[in-house]
C-alpha positions as CSV (number, residue, x, y, z in Angstrom):
1,M,0.0,0.0,0.0
2,P,1.9,3.1,-1.2
3,E,-0.2,5.5,0.9
4,L,1.0,3.7,4.0
5,G,4.6,4.4,3.0
6,E,4.4,8.0,4.2
7,V,2.7,6.8,7.4
8,R,5.5,4.3,8.1
9,A,8.1,7.0,7.5
10,A,6.4,9.5,9.7
11,L,6.1,6.9,12.5
12,S,9.8,6.1,12.3
13,N,10.8,9.8,12.2
14,S,8.6,10.7,15.1
15,I,9.8,7.8,17.3
16,V,13.5,8.6,16.5
17,A,12.9,12.3,17.4
18,L,11.2,11.3,20.7
19,M,14.1,9.0,21.6
20,K,16.6,11.7,20.8
21,E,14.7,14.2,22.9
22,H,14.4,12.0,25.9
23,Y,17.6,10.1,25.8
24,G,19.9,12.8,24.4
25,K,20.9,10.4,21.6
26,G,18.7,8.9,19.0
27,P,18.8,5.6,17.1
28,T,21.0,5.4,14.0
29,A,18.3,3.8,11.9
30,A,14.6,3.0,12.2
31,K,12.0,1.2,10.3
32,S,8.3,0.9,11.0
33,F,5.9,-1.8,9.9
34,I,2.1,-1.8,9.8
35,N,0.1,-5.0,9.8
36,D,-3.7,-4.4,10.2
37,E,-4.0,-2.7,13.6
38,Y,-0.4,-3.3,14.7
39,V,2.5,-0.9,14.4
40,F,6.0,-2.3,15.0
41,T,9.1,-0.1,14.9
42,V,12.6,-1.4,15.0
43,L,15.3,1.1,16.1
44,E,19.0,0.4,15.6
45,G,21.7,1.8,17.9
46,G,21.2,4.8,20.1
47,L,22.7,3.6,23.3
48,T,24.1,6.3,25.5
49,R,27.7,6.4,26.6
50,H,26.7,5.4,30.2
51,E,24.6,2.5,28.9
52,E,27.5,1.3,26.8
53,T,29.7,1.5,29.9
54,M,27.2,-0.5,31.9
55,L,27.0,-3.1,29.2
56,A,30.8,-3.4,29.1
57,A,30.7,-4.1,32.8
58,G,28.1,-6.9,32.3
59,E,25.1,-4.9,33.5
60,S,22.7,-5.6,30.7
61,S,19.8,-6.3,33.0
62,A,20.2,-2.9,34.7
63,V,20.3,-1.2,31.3
64,R,17.2,-3.1,30.1
65,D,15.3,-2.5,33.3
66,Y,16.0,1.2,33.2
67,R,15.1,1.6,29.6
68,L,11.8,-0.3,30.0
69,K,10.9,1.7,33.1
70,F,11.8,5.0,31.3
71,Q,9.7,4.0,28.3
72,Q,6.7,3.7,30.6
73,V,7.3,7.2,31.9
74,V,7.2,8.6,28.4
75,R,4.5,6.2,27.2
76,D,1.9,9.0,26.7
77,E,4.1,11.0,24.3
78,F,4.9,7.9,22.2
79,C,1.3,6.8,22.0
80,G,0.2,10.4,21.3
81,A,2.6,10.6,18.3
82,V,1.4,7.3,16.9
83,E,-2.3,8.3,17.4
84,R,-1.7,11.6,15.5
85,I,0.1,9.9,12.7
86,T,-2.2,6.9,12.2
87,G,-5.5,8.6,13.1
88,R,-6.2,5.7,15.5
89,K,-6.3,5.3,19.2
90,V,-3.5,3.2,20.8
91,L,-5.0,0.5,22.9
92,D,-1.7,-0.8,24.2
93,Y,2.0,-0.3,23.9
94,H,5.1,-2.3,24.7
95,S,8.8,-1.6,24.4
96,Q,11.8,-4.0,24.4
97,I,15.5,-3.8,23.9
98,V,18.3,-6.2,23.1
99,F,22.0,-5.6,23.0
100,D,23.8,-7.9,20.5
101,P,23.2,-6.1,18.2
102,P,21.7,-3.1,19.9
103,R,18.0,-2.9,18.8
104,S,14.9,-1.6,20.4
105,F,11.4,-2.5,19.5
106,E,8.3,-0.4,19.9
107,V,5.0,-2.2,19.5
108,F,1.6,-0.4,19.4
109,V,-1.8,-2.0,19.2
110,L,-4.3,0.3,17.5
111,D,-8.1,0.3,17.6
112,G,-8.1,-0.4,13.8
113,P,-5.9,-0.1,10.8
114,P,-4.4,3.4,10.2
115,V,-6.5,5.8,8.2
116,T,-4.9,6.6,4.9
117,D,-5.0,10.4,5.3
118,P,-5.0,11.0,9.1
119,P,-5.0,14.6,10.5
120,R,-1.5,15.6,11.7
């Protein structure tokens, strides 16, 4: 669906901007996928220097726990951006991060498929 290409790009750009705003450093790449009422965004890189230091010391659990808790704090902003871009309500949201290679995943469940020309 070509009309969803712009929506996917807007989702990726918005999530990267929010990550950069809140973490002080954004991902190096992002790609969003839409399947019916699901939005799935994969973000590459973007670990902060202190997170990299913690990972080098074997503290991946601490970095993951912090990231997941922080994502819950900024949840409303991420969901709001997805709602504006898709024209749909976000029913639920989940974030996850892995480190080898560094990737984070943002998953949103919408109340229906994105509208093709949502208000922005």
